[in-house]
C-alpha positions as CSV (number, residue, x, y, z in Angstrom):
1,M,160.2,1.3,-63.4
2,N,163.8,0.0,-65.3
3,K,166.2,-3.4,-63.8
4,Q,168.2,-1.3,-61.9
5,E,164.8,0.0,-59.4
6,F,163.3,-3.3,-59.4
7,F,166.6,-5.3,-57.7
8,A,168.0,-1.9,-55.9
9,H,166.0,-4.2,-52.3
10,K,168.3,-7.7,-53.4
11,G,171.5,-5.9,-52.9
12,E,171.9,-6.2,-56.7
13,H,173.0,-2.8,-57.1
14,I,176.3,-3.1,-55.0
15,S,179.1,-3.7,-57.2
16,P,181.7,-5.9,-56.8
17,A,184.5,-3.8,-55.7
18,S,181.9,-2.1,-52.7
19,S,183.6,-1.2,-49.6
20,V,182.1,-4.4,-48.5
21,V,184.0,-7.2,-50.4
22,A,186.9,-4.7,-49.3
23,S,186.7,-5.1,-45.6
24,L,186.6,-9.0,-45.7
25,P,190.3,-10.1,-44.0
26,E,192.7,-11.4,-46.3
27,T,193.7,-14.3,-44.2
28,V,192.1,-16.2,-42.2
29,T,193.0,-18.2,-39.7
30,N,193.3,-21.9,-39.4
31,P,189.9,-22.9,-38.0
32,V,190.3,-25.2,-34.4
33,Q,189.8,-29.4,-35.6
34,F,188.1,-31.5,-34.0
35,P,188.3,-35.4,-33.9
36,L,185.9,-37.4,-35.3
37,V,184.7,-40.8,-34.7
38,M,183.4,-42.2,-37.8
39,L,180.1,-44.5,-37.3
40,P,178.6,-47.1,-39.9
41,G,176.6,-46.0,-42.0
42,G,178.4,-42.6,-42.9
43,F,177.9,-41.2,-39.3
44,A,180.8,-38.7,-37.5
45,V,179.9,-38.1,-34.3
46,H,183.0,-35.7,-32.6
47,T,184.8,-37.4,-30.0
48,K,184.4,-35.6,-27.0
49,F,180.5,-36.2,-27.7
50,M,181.2,-40.2,-27.8
51,D,183.5,-39.8,-24.6
52,V,180.7,-38.6,-22.9
53,I,178.7,-41.4,-23.9
54,R,181.0,-43.8,-22.6
55,L,181.6,-42.4,-19.5
56,L,177.7,-42.3,-18.8
57,A,177.2,-45.5,-19.9
58,L,179.8,-46.6,-18.0
59,D,178.2,-44.9,-14.6
60,H,175.3,-46.0,-15.4
61,I,175.7,-50.0,-16.0
62,P,177.3,-51.4,-13.3
63,L,173.1,-50.4,-12.1
64,L,171.4,-52.5,-15.0
65,I,170.2,-55.9,-13.8
66,R,171.3,-59.2,-15.4
67,D,169.2,-61.1,-18.2
68,K,166.8,-57.4,-18.8
69,A,166.5,-55.4,-21.8
70,Y,166.8,-51.6,-21.6
71,E,167.2,-49.2,-24.3
72,A,169.9,-46.7,-25.1
73,K,168.1,-43.5,-22.6
74,Q,168.5,-46.6,-19.9
75,I,172.1,-46.8,-20.8
76,V,172.9,-43.3,-20.8
77,G,170.4,-41.9,-18.0
78,A,167.0,-40.3,-18.5
79,D,168.2,-37.3,-16.8
80,Y,170.8,-36.2,-19.8
81,W,169.1,-37.7,-22.3
82,Q,166.2,-35.7,-21.9
83,L,169.6,-32.7,-22.4
84,L,169.6,-34.4,-25.7
85,T,167.8,-33.2,-28.9
86,K,165.9,-35.6,-31.3
87,A,169.7,-35.1,-33.5
88,E,172.0,-35.5,-30.1
89,A,169.6,-38.3,-28.4
90,L,169.4,-40.2,-31.9
91,D,174.1,-39.7,-32.8
92,A,174.2,-41.0,-28.7
93,G,172.3,-44.8,-29.1
94,R,174.4,-44.7,-32.7
95,C,177.8,-43.7,-30.1
96,I,175.9,-46.5,-28.1
97,A,175.5,-49.2,-30.3
98,Y,179.2,-48.5,-32.0
99,L,180.5,-48.4,-28.3
100,T,179.3,-52.5,-27.8
101,D,180.0,-54.0,-31.2
102,T,183.3,-52.9,-31.1
103,G,183.9,-54.0,-27.0
104,Q,184.6,-50.6,-25.2
105,L,180.9,-52.0,-22.9
106,P,180.3,-55.1,-21.5
107,L,177.6,-55.0,-23.4
108,V,175.3,-57.6,-26.4
109,D,173.1,-56.1,-29.2
110,L,169.5,-57.7,-28.3
111,G,168.0,-56.6,-31.8
112,R,165.3,-54.5,-31.6
113,G,162.3,-54.3,-30.1
114,T,158.5,-53.0,-31.2
115,D,159.4,-50.0,-30.9
116,N,162.2,-49.6,-33.6
117,H,164.5,-48.9,-31.0
118,R,167.9,-51.3,-30.4
119,R,167.4,-53.2,-27.1
120,Y,170.9,-53.7,-25.2
121,G,171.9,-56.4,-22.0
122,L,175.2,-57.0,-20.0
123,K,177.4,-59.6,-21.5
């Protein structure tokens, strides 16, 4: 068995000037740009995601009791939170922290609980 036969199943036999390469579009249209919000720690989320988290939090904040600690899941709402993937839930928590730190939500950071989740209270 020669080298060409050995690699034939891996596509190495396709020459660079094949019709596959020629069929690629010569120009690429500009992709849609989604504005990002840069979060502490080098994380970034889409502006629309941040807006959804902020609006959900503002809807739930009037239902919170003063002098009680809440996790991001409770502030955003458990119904929405359960629809999030693990990565989205982490991003949502980072959004709540960012929105609290920048004064966009009437909350204060109370530190972390025993489960390492951040806790928030009403201002």
